[in-house]
N, C-alpha and C positions, 0 to 999 in steps of 0.2 A: 503495498499499500505507498499511495506516497502522498503529499501534502501537502495544503490548497491550506489558504483565508481569503475570505472576500473584501473587494473591497472596502465598504465602506471604512473598518477599522483601521481602516490602517491610518497613517498621516499621506497629506505629501500633497502637489497641489495636478501631478499629470502620473498616468498612467504611470509611468516610467519610474516617476519620483519609486510612488510606492512600491513596485516589483526586485526593486534595488531594496530596499529596504530589508524586503519579504527572503531575499538574494542571500541577504548577510545575518538575520533568522531560524533561516535551519528552512527554512519552505522550498517548494518545488514547483510550487505556482499557485496561481491567482485565478479569485471567481470576484466578475464584473460584474458588479447591477448601477449602470450606466443612468443615468439622471437622459428622458427623453428628448428633454428640452435643450439639454446640454449636447448631446448628437451630431457628427457634423462630420465631412469626413474629412477634414483634420484628423478625430480621435480615429476614425473605426482602421484610417494607415496610421496610424502609433499602438493601434491595436494586430496588426497585423503581422508587423513588425518586433514587437513586444520581447517573447521568443527570444529571436539572434541581438537583439539590443542587450535584453538581460536577461540569459537564460532560463528564466522561471515566464514558464507556459501561462497563458491564459486558455482556466478549460472546462470553465464555465460564463457564460455572457446570462444574464435577465438585464432587459429596460424599463425600468421603471416609471411612473408617473402613475394621477390616481384614476388613471384609467386601468390597473391594470385590473387585473380580477375580473374583471369587467365584459367576458366573450361571451360567456350565456344571458346574456340580457337581455330580459325589453323590449328595455327602451336602443333603438335600431340604433341610433347613434353614437350611441358609446358601446351598442357594442361592437359597429366598426367600428369606431378608434382605434378600440381594445387590440380585439383583430390584426389589421396595422398594426398595429406593436408585435403584435406575437411574431409574424409572419417580416418582418426586422429581427428581430432574433432570431429565427428562423436562419436567415439564411446567413447570418454574419457566418452564426456558428457551422450553414457549414465550408465556408470559409476557413475557420482559422481549425475546423474539428474539437469541437465544446459541443460542452451538454447547453440550452436550456430545459423549462420544464411551465409546467403549464399547472395549471385548476378546474373543476367547472368553476368554482367561483373563489373570493378573499375581498377580505373585511369585516373587522367589528361586527359581527352575532347582537341584531338588537331589535324582538328581548334575547338577554340571553338562556342557551340552550339549557337551564339546571336537571329536566327534569326526561326530554325528546333528542335527545343525542339521537347521533350515527340513523340520519332520517333516508331513506333508501332514494335512487332513483326511477323516478317513472318510465317508464321505457319508450315517449315521446320525448325527457330529458335525457336520455341514455344515447338513443339514437341517434341523436343533432350532437348531443360532446362525440359520438364518438367519430359523423360524421368533419369533425373543424381537427379533433385529433390527426385523422386517414392525409389532409387538407393542409397539415405541419409535416406530418409527418412526409410526404412528396420532399418539399421545399426543402428537407435535408437526406435526400433520395439519393445512391449515390456516391455519397460521401464517408467524411467521419464526425460531421454533425452526428444526435445524436435531440430528441423532441422527449424529457419524462415526464411521469405526473408524479406530483409533489401531494402527497397524505398532510393532510394540514386539519392543525387539533376543532374540534367543536366552537368553537371561538373565532372565532377565523372563517368556519363552512362549511353550511347545513350536509353541505354530501361528500364523501367521498374520501372519507373520515381515516379510516380504518387496510392496514396494508389490502389487508384482505379481499376488500373492497375496488380496489383500485390494481389490481392480478387481475378479475373480469374482465373488466373495459382492458389491460393492455392485451392479456392473451382473448379478445376479441376483437383487436385492428393487426395483430399476429404481420407485426413489421420489424423489420427489423436492428430496423434503429427506434426503434420506443426501449422502452424500458424502466422502471419505479425508481428514484429520485426517500431516499427514507431523508428522515428528520429528523432523531434520535429528542431532543428535546418534544417534538407534537408525540412520535408516538408515546415516550412517558408520560404522558394524558390520556395518548385513547389503551394499548397492547397494554394485556391483565398482563404477557411476558414477551419486554419487549426484544430481546436473544431472540425469541420461536417465532416474533416473525417475519423478522430476518431470517433466519432459519427457512421457513415454511418460501419468501419470498427466491433466496437464489439463485440464482446466473439473473434474472430480470433487475440485481438491484446494479444500476451502471457509477452506480453518486450517488455520494454520501453526506447528510449538511450534520454535522457535528454540535454542541452544544450543550449546555447539563440542565435539567430537573427545571430547574430556575432562569434555560437559559443565560447563565454567565459560564467560561472561560474549563470548558473539560475537568472534576475536580474540586471540582466550587460546589458543586447541587452535589445531589444522592445519589444519584446513578449510581449502576456499577460497569462501573469503562472496563477491566480484566472482561468482562461475562462478550459484554459489545462484538469488542475486535476477538478471541473465543468464537462469536457467531461468524462474526468476518472471513474470520479466517475457515471456519470448517464450509464454508458455504467455498471454498475455492476467490473471496473478493481478491482482484489488486490491483485499486484505481482510488481514483484518488481520496479521499476525505475531508472535508470540507468543512473552517469552523466557520461556523451564520451562528454567528453571537455577541456577549457585551466582551470588552476586555478588559472587562473594573480594572477603569486607574492607566500608565503611562501604559501603550505599545512598547511602545520600546523596550520594558520589563516585564511582560508576559507574557508578552507571543513570542518574545523566548525561551519562557521557562515549559509553557505549552503545547512547543516544539518538540523541547525532552519528552518533553514527561507523552505523546502524545507517539512522539519516535522506539521507548522502551514500551509501549502497551504494544503495538508494532512489532514493536524484534521481540516484546517473549514469548 
């Protein structure tokens, strides 16, 4: 397994600045979460040249905006703006060989789902989501890019909260560049047995997000990290594990220390 870190966690004015720091701090790759309003041809050129200039590979790419997570909304304009953003992210991933992710919906839930979590998709919702997922997969088809499903916790989405529910969708599209992006923070809320869920996902895992039970750095909550990494090793996972959480203070101190902790877990 190789180490990555999400760009918002890293100081620096440019992607190059951030990647140089990551290389110094013991990371192999960067996951780029870039604001849509700041995305332009200059940033794209910087992104595509990042590995040759810094040695740090961009392995995940997501465009961020208020429209994120609205690909299945009933609002026609909002839905199309979201989908256009996702299409652009998928095209970038096809170019650089990175992964991006989608969800059925994303955003704070109101009212909170205290008593009715894990709402199932009805047949019409499932069919519409499969159609959109297949559309994005066609954009990366034939490249090293991938479009993944990330299960979210019930407070950020009504649907597809569990790993198993997402595996049903992945199996239904039956595409070599589909796959699962398990985020262990979300899983810590929704899964009764987190390592067992990773084992069930098996070789459909294509990327992993790391954050402890409180969405702090690994080791600062109560997740069983040796068991998590044991499960990933057991299914033969050898791709990137990416930090997507709080840095808890000065990243120049906490991120190098976390890299050492994660290396020890990978090698144990």
